Biopython code that builds the backbone (N, CA, C, O; Angstrom):
import numpy as np
from Bio.PDB.StructureBuilder import StructureBuilder

atoms = [
    (1, "MET", "N", (90.781, 107.262, 77.591)),
    (1, "MET", "CA", (92.225, 107.629, 76.885)),
    (1, "MET", "C", (93.032, 106.435, 76.809)),
    (1, "MET", "O", (93.042, 105.648, 77.756)),
    (2, "ARG", "N", (93.757, 106.217, 75.692)),
    (2, "ARG", "CA", (94.672, 105.281, 75.125)),
    (2, "ARG", "C", (96.020, 105.354, 75.764)),
    (2, "ARG", "O", (96.691, 106.335, 75.445)),
    (3, "GLN", "N", (96.566, 104.468, 76.643)),
    (3, "GLN", "CA", (97.869, 104.675, 77.051)),
    (3, "GLN", "C", (98.476, 103.316, 76.990)),
    (3, "GLN", "O", (97.811, 102.281, 76.956)),
    (4, "MET", "N", (99.685, 103.375, 76.978)),
    (4, "MET", "CA", (100.685, 102.181, 76.706)),
    (4, "MET", "C", (101.004, 101.637, 78.090)),
    (4, "MET", "O", (101.326, 102.425, 78.980)),
    (5, "ILE", "N", (100.937, 100.431, 78.299)),
    (5, "ILE", "CA", (101.122, 99.692, 79.575)),
    (5, "ILE", "C", (102.083, 98.373, 79.028)),
    (5, "ILE", "O", (101.652, 97.608, 78.165)),
    (6, "ASN", "N", (103.133, 98.247, 79.506)),
    (6, "ASN", "CA", (103.789, 97.137, 79.316)),
    (6, "ASN", "C", (103.702, 96.696, 77.577)),
    (6, "ASN", "O", (103.418, 95.592, 77.112)),
    (7, "GLY", "N", (104.035, 97.906, 76.873)),
    (7, "GLY", "CA", (104.193, 97.850, 75.417)),
    (7, "GLY", "C", (103.077, 97.581, 74.559)),
    (7, "GLY", "O", (103.233, 97.423, 73.348)),
    (8, "LYS", "N", (101.744, 97.510, 75.228)),
    (8, "LYS", "CA", (100.410, 97.194, 74.578)),
    (8, "LYS", "C", (99.712, 98.678, 74.814)),
    (8, "LYS", "O", (100.102, 99.396, 75.735)),
    (9, "GLU", "N", (98.754, 99.044, 74.001)),
    (9, "GLU", "CA", (97.807, 100.134, 74.014)),
    (9, "GLU", "C", (96.530, 99.475, 74.809)),
    (9, "GLU", "O", (95.996, 98.384, 74.604)),
    (10, "TYR", "N", (96.214, 100.464, 75.766)),
    (10, "TYR", "CA", (94.863, 100.074, 76.409)),
    (10, "TYR", "C", (94.249, 101.472, 76.674)),
    (10, "TYR", "O", (94.850, 102.537, 76.810)),
    (11, "GLU", "N", (92.704, 101.191, 76.725)),
    (11, "GLU", "CA", (91.826, 102.236, 76.982)),
    (11, "GLU", "C", (91.694, 102.139, 78.535)),
    (11, "GLU", "O", (91.328, 101.160, 79.186)),
    (12, "ILE", "N", (92.108, 103.480, 79.025)),
    (12, "ILE", "CA", (92.044, 103.685, 80.416)),
    (12, "ILE", "C", (90.722, 104.767, 80.698)),
    (12, "ILE", "O", (90.790, 105.849, 80.116)),
    (13, "THR", "N", (89.617, 104.521, 81.506)),
    (13, "THR", "CA", (88.608, 105.474, 81.898)),
    (13, "THR", "C", (89.357, 106.336, 82.792)),
    (13, "THR", "O", (90.023, 105.826, 83.692)),
    (14, "GLU", "N", (89.317, 107.466, 82.648)),
    (14, "GLU", "CA", (89.559, 108.591, 83.547)),
    (14, "GLU", "C", (88.216, 109.355, 83.958)),
    (14, "GLU", "O", (87.246, 109.499, 83.215)),
    (15, "ASP", "N", (88.335, 109.848, 85.352)),
    (15, "ASP", "CA", (87.471, 110.872, 85.671)),
    (15, "ASP", "C", (87.599, 112.137, 84.800)),
    (15, "ASP", "O", (88.406, 112.341, 83.893)),
    (16, "GLU", "N", (86.373, 113.153, 85.395)),
    (16, "GLU", "CA", (86.345, 114.253, 84.649)),
    (16, "GLU", "C", (87.693, 115.280, 84.866)),
    (16, "GLU", "O", (87.939, 116.167, 84.048)),
    (17, "ASN", "N", (88.435, 115.068, 85.936)),
    (17, "ASN", "CA", (89.682, 115.965, 86.227)),
    (17, "ASN", "C", (90.781, 115.258, 85.416)),
    (17, "ASN", "O", (91.876, 115.817, 85.472)),
    (18, "GLY", "N", (90.703, 114.046, 84.610)),
    (18, "GLY", "CA", (91.819, 113.432, 83.988)),
    (18, "GLY", "C", (92.555, 112.538, 84.772)),
    (18, "GLY", "O", (93.518, 111.946, 84.284)),
    (19, "THR", "N", (92.209, 112.373, 85.936)),
    (19, "THR", "CA", (92.752, 111.274, 86.989)),
    (19, "THR", "C", (92.232, 110.063, 86.924)),
    (19, "THR", "O", (91.056, 109.926, 86.589)),
    (20, "VAL", "N", (93.112, 108.874, 87.266)),
    (20, "VAL", "CA", (92.739, 107.757, 87.499)),
    (20, "VAL", "C", (93.328, 107.006, 88.603)),
    (20, "VAL", "O", (94.301, 107.512, 89.161)),
    (21, "GLU", "N", (92.896, 105.891, 89.000)),
    (21, "GLU", "CA", (93.311, 104.988, 90.254)),
    (21, "GLU", "C", (94.463, 104.333, 89.619)),
    (21, "GLU", "O", (94.324, 103.958, 88.454)),
    (22, "VAL", "N", (95.612, 104.138, 90.238)),
    (22, "VAL", "CA", (96.537, 103.042, 89.993)),
    (22, "VAL", "C", (95.851, 101.600, 89.916)),
    (22, "VAL", "O", (96.211, 100.842, 89.016)),
    (23, "ASP", "N", (94.953, 101.230, 90.756)),
    (23, "ASP", "CA", (94.288, 100.084, 90.617)),
    (23, "ASP", "C", (93.341, 100.043, 89.256)),
    (23, "ASP", "O", (92.730, 99.008, 88.991)),
    (24, "VAL", "N", (93.259, 101.056, 88.519)),
    (24, "VAL", "CA", (92.353, 100.895, 87.342)),
    (24, "VAL", "C", (93.599, 100.424, 86.243)),
    (24, "VAL", "O", (93.396, 99.466, 85.497)),
    (25, "VAL", "N", (94.706, 101.065, 86.213)),
    (25, "VAL", "CA", (95.886, 100.628, 85.407)),
    (25, "VAL", "C", (96.228, 99.068, 85.638)),
    (25, "VAL", "O", (96.475, 98.218, 84.782)),
    (26, "ARG", "N", (96.168, 98.932, 87.109)),
    (26, "ARG", "CA", (96.624, 97.379, 87.107)),
    (26, "ARG", "C", (95.824, 96.383, 86.760)),
    (26, "ARG", "O", (96.260, 95.365, 86.224)),
    (27, "ASP", "N", (94.485, 96.588, 87.047)),
    (27, "ASP", "CA", (93.109, 95.810, 86.357)),
    (27, "ASP", "C", (93.187, 95.797, 85.169)),
    (27, "ASP", "O", (93.050, 94.711, 84.606)),
    (28, "THR", "N", (93.415, 96.903, 84.448)),
    (28, "THR", "CA", (93.127, 96.845, 82.879)),
    (28, "THR", "C", (94.129, 96.287, 82.267)),
    (28, "THR", "O", (93.842, 95.732, 81.207)),
    (29, "ALA", "N", (95.293, 96.257, 82.626)),
    (29, "ALA", "CA", (96.073, 95.511, 81.882)),
    (29, "ALA", "C", (96.690, 94.153, 82.368)),
    (29, "ALA", "O", (97.606, 93.548, 81.812)),
    (30, "LYS", "N", (95.932, 93.735, 83.657)),
    (30, "LYS", "CA", (95.936, 92.311, 84.258)),
    (30, "LYS", "C", (97.199, 92.126, 84.676)),
    (30, "LYS", "O", (97.734, 91.033, 84.484)),
    (31, "ILE", "N", (97.830, 93.089, 85.268)),
    (31, "ILE", "CA", (99.050, 93.156, 86.243)),
    (31, "ILE", "C", (98.830, 92.562, 87.569)),
    (31, "ILE", "O", (97.952, 93.082, 88.258)),
    (32, "PRO", "N", (99.594, 91.384, 88.127)),
    (32, "PRO", "CA", (99.441, 90.880, 89.094)),
    (32, "PRO", "C", (99.699, 91.625, 90.546)),
    (32, "PRO", "O", (100.582, 92.482, 90.591)),
    (33, "SER", "N", (99.162, 91.403, 91.383)),
    (33, "SER", "CA", (99.244, 92.420, 92.809)),
    (33, "SER", "C", (100.624, 92.423, 93.287)),
    (33, "SER", "O", (101.046, 93.413, 93.884)),
    (34, "ASP", "N", (101.442, 91.296, 93.057)),
    (34, "ASP", "CA", (102.430, 91.073, 93.732)),
    (34, "ASP", "C", (103.834, 91.928, 92.563)),
    (34, "ASP", "O", (105.037, 91.888, 92.820)),
    (35, "ARG", "N", (103.330, 92.485, 91.574)),
    (35, "ARG", "CA", (104.129, 93.572, 90.933)),
    (35, "ARG", "C", (103.875, 94.943, 90.986)),
    (35, "ARG", "O", (102.728, 95.367, 90.847)),
    (36, "ILE", "N", (104.936, 95.761, 91.194)),
    (36, "ILE", "CA", (104.984, 97.107, 91.352)),
    (36, "ILE", "C", (104.772, 97.769, 89.841)),
    (36, "ILE", "O", (105.278, 97.274, 88.834)),
    (37, "ILE", "N", (103.826, 99.135, 89.839)),
    (37, "ILE", "CA", (103.590, 99.713, 88.742)),
    (37, "ILE", "C", (104.661, 100.879, 88.592)),
    (37, "ILE", "O", (105.085, 101.398, 89.625)),
    (38, "VAL", "N", (105.084, 101.281, 87.444)),
    (38, "VAL", "CA", (106.020, 102.281, 87.068)),
    (38, "VAL", "C", (105.627, 103.207, 86.165)),
    (38, "VAL", "O", (105.321, 102.686, 85.093)),
    (39, "ARG", "N", (105.527, 104.301, 86.189)),
    (39, "ARG", "CA", (105.050, 105.493, 85.422)),
    (39, "ARG", "C", (106.191, 106.075, 84.735)),
    (39, "ARG", "O", (106.933, 106.779, 85.420)),
    (40, "GLN", "N", (106.456, 105.914, 83.538)),
    (40, "GLN", "CA", (107.544, 106.736, 82.525)),
    (40, "GLN", "C", (107.079, 107.904, 81.967)),
    (40, "GLN", "O", (106.308, 107.899, 81.007)),
    (41, "SER", "N", (107.592, 109.157, 82.630)),
    (41, "SER", "CA", (106.951, 110.377, 82.130)),
    (41, "SER", "C", (107.687, 110.835, 80.863)),
    (41, "SER", "O", (108.582, 110.159, 80.356)),
    (42, "LEU", "N", (107.205, 112.202, 80.298)),
    (42, "LEU", "CA", (107.554, 112.504, 78.952)),
    (42, "LEU", "C", (109.199, 112.914, 79.175)),
    (42, "LEU", "O", (109.956, 112.859, 78.206)),
    (43, "ASP", "N", (109.610, 113.256, 80.286)),
    (43, "ASP", "CA", (110.867, 113.838, 80.676)),
    (43, "ASP", "C", (111.789, 112.812, 80.764)),
    (43, "ASP", "O", (112.991, 113.057, 80.655)),
    (44, "GLY", "N", (111.345, 111.617, 80.959)),
    (44, "GLY", "CA", (112.260, 110.547, 80.785)),
    (44, "GLY", "C", (112.455, 109.903, 82.362)),
    (44, "GLY", "O", (113.106, 108.881, 82.580)),
    (45, "SER", "N", (111.891, 110.555, 83.218)),
    (45, "SER", "CA", (111.817, 110.028, 84.576)),
    (45, "SER", "C", (110.576, 109.168, 84.980)),
    (45, "SER", "O", (109.407, 109.233, 84.598)),
    (46, "ASN", "N", (111.182, 108.363, 85.850)),
    (46, "ASN", "CA", (110.098, 107.022, 86.358)),
    (46, "ASN", "C", (109.902, 107.340, 87.851)),
    (46, "ASN", "O", (110.694, 107.790, 88.679)),
    (47, "GLU", "N", (108.655, 106.985, 87.947)),
    (47, "GLU", "CA", (108.010, 106.819, 89.237)),
    (47, "GLU", "C", (107.321, 105.719, 89.700)),
    (47, "GLU", "O", (106.415, 105.254, 89.009)),
    (48, "ILE", "N", (107.607, 105.234, 90.757)),
    (48, "ILE", "CA", (106.990, 104.122, 91.311)),
    (48, "ILE", "C", (105.721, 104.451, 91.941)),
    (48, "ILE", "O", (105.650, 105.391, 92.732)),
    (49, "LEU", "N", (104.584, 103.642, 91.601)),
    (49, "LEU", "CA", (103.080, 104.053, 92.100)),
    (49, "LEU", "C", (102.558, 103.164, 92.956)),
    (49, "LEU", "O", (102.600, 101.980, 92.624)),
    (50, "ASN", "N", (102.071, 103.463, 93.993)),
    (50, "ASN", "CA", (101.538, 102.583, 94.779)),
    (50, "ASN", "C", (99.859, 102.180, 94.634)),
    (50, "ASN", "O", (99.072, 103.030, 94.217)),
    (51, "ASP", "N", (99.538, 101.217, 94.905)),
    (51, "ASP", "CA", (97.977, 100.688, 94.726)),
    (51, "ASP", "C", (97.198, 101.885, 95.724)),
    (51, "ASP", "O", (97.498, 102.212, 96.872)),
    (52, "GLY", "N", (96.207, 102.349, 94.935)),
    (52, "GLY", "CA", (95.360, 103.169, 95.606)),
    (52, "GLY", "C", (95.517, 104.525, 95.611)),
    (52, "GLY", "O", (94.774, 105.298, 96.216)),
    (53, "ASP", "N", (96.753, 104.933, 94.751)),
    (53, "ASP", "CA", (97.189, 106.191, 94.365)),
    (53, "ASP", "C", (96.092, 106.828, 93.494)),
    (53, "ASP", "O", (95.253, 106.111, 92.949)),
    (54, "ILE", "N", (96.087, 107.993, 93.375)),
    (54, "ILE", "CA", (95.231, 108.690, 92.065)),
    (54, "ILE", "C", (96.252, 109.694, 91.496)),
    (54, "ILE", "O", (96.826, 110.605, 92.093)),
    (55, "ILE", "N", (96.352, 109.299, 90.130)),
    (55, "ILE", "CA", (97.161, 110.167, 89.407)),
    (55, "ILE", "C", (96.881, 110.926, 87.968)),
    (55, "ILE", "O", (96.334, 110.299, 87.061)),
    (56, "LEU", "N", (97.163, 111.898, 87.847)),
    (56, "LEU", "CA", (96.996, 112.657, 86.615)),
    (56, "LEU", "C", (97.659, 112.054, 85.497)),
    (56, "LEU", "O", (98.888, 112.048, 85.422)),
    (57, "VAL", "N", (96.778, 111.450, 84.462)),
    (57, "VAL", "CA", (97.481, 110.866, 83.588)),
    (57, "VAL", "C", (97.526, 111.846, 82.185)),
    (57, "VAL", "O", (96.568, 112.450, 81.703)),
    (58, "LYS", "N", (98.906, 111.819, 81.690)),
    (58, "LYS", "CA", (99.234, 112.696, 80.593)),
    (58, "LYS", "C", (99.150, 111.884, 79.483)),
    (58, "LYS", "O", (99.236, 110.660, 79.589)),
    (59, "PRO", "N", (98.977, 112.488, 78.343)),
    (59, "PRO", "CA", (99.185, 111.654, 76.876)),
    (59, "PRO", "C", (100.591, 111.609, 76.668)),
    (59, "PRO", "O", (101.417, 112.493, 76.897)),
    (60, "GLY", "N", (100.802, 110.172, 76.085)),
    (60, "GLY", "CA", (102.377, 109.997, 75.861)),
    (60, "GLY", "C", (103.422, 109.316, 77.291)),
    (60, "GLY", "O", (104.598, 108.954, 77.245)),
    (61, "GLU", "N", (102.604, 109.326, 78.312)),
    (61, "GLU", "CA", (103.144, 108.443, 79.225)),
    (61, "GLU", "C", (103.098, 107.036, 78.832)),
    (61, "GLU", "O", (102.379, 106.494, 77.993)),
    (62, "HIS", "N", (104.082, 106.500, 79.664)),
    (62, "HIS", "CA", (103.966, 104.854, 79.658)),
    (62, "HIS", "C", (104.107, 104.113, 80.803)),
    (62, "HIS", "O", (104.946, 104.516, 81.608)),
    (63, "PHE", "N", (103.411, 103.009, 81.097)),
    (63, "PHE", "CA", (103.249, 102.239, 82.334)),
    (63, "PHE", "C", (104.201, 100.994, 82.127)),
    (63, "PHE", "O", (104.430, 100.588, 80.988)),
    (64, "ILE", "N", (104.750, 100.397, 83.236)),
    (64, "ILE", "CA", (105.393, 99.219, 83.105)),
    (64, "ILE", "C", (105.147, 98.805, 84.543)),
    (64, "ILE", "O", (104.890, 99.518, 85.513)),
    (65, "ASP", "N", (105.318, 97.176, 84.440)),
    (65, "ASP", "CA", (105.291, 96.669, 85.828)),
    (65, "ASP", "C", (106.642, 95.735, 85.929)),
    (65, "ASP", "O", (107.160, 95.139, 84.985)),
    (66, "MET", "N", (107.055, 95.746, 87.178)),
    (66, "MET", "CA", (108.335, 94.992, 87.600)),
    (66, "MET", "C", (108.350, 94.162, 88.630)),
    (66, "MET", "O", (107.315, 94.395, 89.255)),
    (67, "PRO", "N", (108.966, 93.300, 89.167)),
    (67, "PRO", "CA", (109.058, 92.726, 90.512)),
    (67, "PRO", "C", (109.260, 93.670, 91.375)),
    (67, "PRO", "O", (109.796, 94.719, 91.016)),
    (68, "ARG", "N", (108.843, 93.451, 92.737)),
    (68, "ARG", "CA", (109.101, 93.912, 93.823)),
    (68, "ARG", "C", (110.460, 93.542, 94.371)),
    (68, "ARG", "O", (110.927, 92.404, 94.331)),
    (69, "HIS", "N", (111.038, 94.580, 94.874)),
    (69, "HIS", "CA", (112.607, 94.115, 95.357)),
    (69, "HIS", "C", (112.764, 93.982, 96.782)),
    (69, "HIS", "O", (112.501, 94.875, 97.588)),
    (70, "VAL", "N", (113.220, 92.792, 97.074)),
    (70, "VAL", "CA", (112.955, 92.708, 98.662)),
    (70, "VAL", "C", (114.647, 92.246, 99.005)),
    (70, "VAL", "O", (115.350, 91.385, 98.475)),
    (71, "ASN", "N", (114.905, 93.121, 100.006)),
    (71, "ASN", "CA", (116.459, 92.852, 100.560)),
    (71, "ASN", "C", (116.345, 91.728, 101.577)),
    (71, "ASN", "O", (115.432, 91.454, 102.356)),
    (72, "GLY", "N", (117.507, 91.159, 101.359)),
    (72, "GLY", "CA", (117.613, 89.775, 102.477)),
    (72, "GLY", "C", (117.029, 88.581, 101.862)),
    (72, "GLY", "O", (117.007, 87.516, 102.480)),
]
sb = StructureBuilder()
sb.init_structure("model")
sb.init_model(0)
sb.init_chain("A")
sb.init_seg("    ")
for serial, (resi, resn, name, xyz) in enumerate(atoms, 1):
    if name == "N":
        sb.init_residue(resn, " ", resi, " ")
    sb.init_atom(name, np.array(xyz, "f"), 0.0, 1.0, " ", f" {name:<3s}", serial, name[0])
structure = sb.get_structure()
């Protein structure tokens, strides 16, 4: 499935259930491990994804990365 990650289109390989590990998104777009991945859903909501999560990918969703927020 083709997905937008940081404004670029990538081919993400999903399993037979339409799910993919967040690590696959990270590796495909070459996102450094010190940054978090956020899924932007069709309804406009944002969800922070954790490494190792398995997610159902829907057509039209976008993924972005951003720096981790550290207090103090």
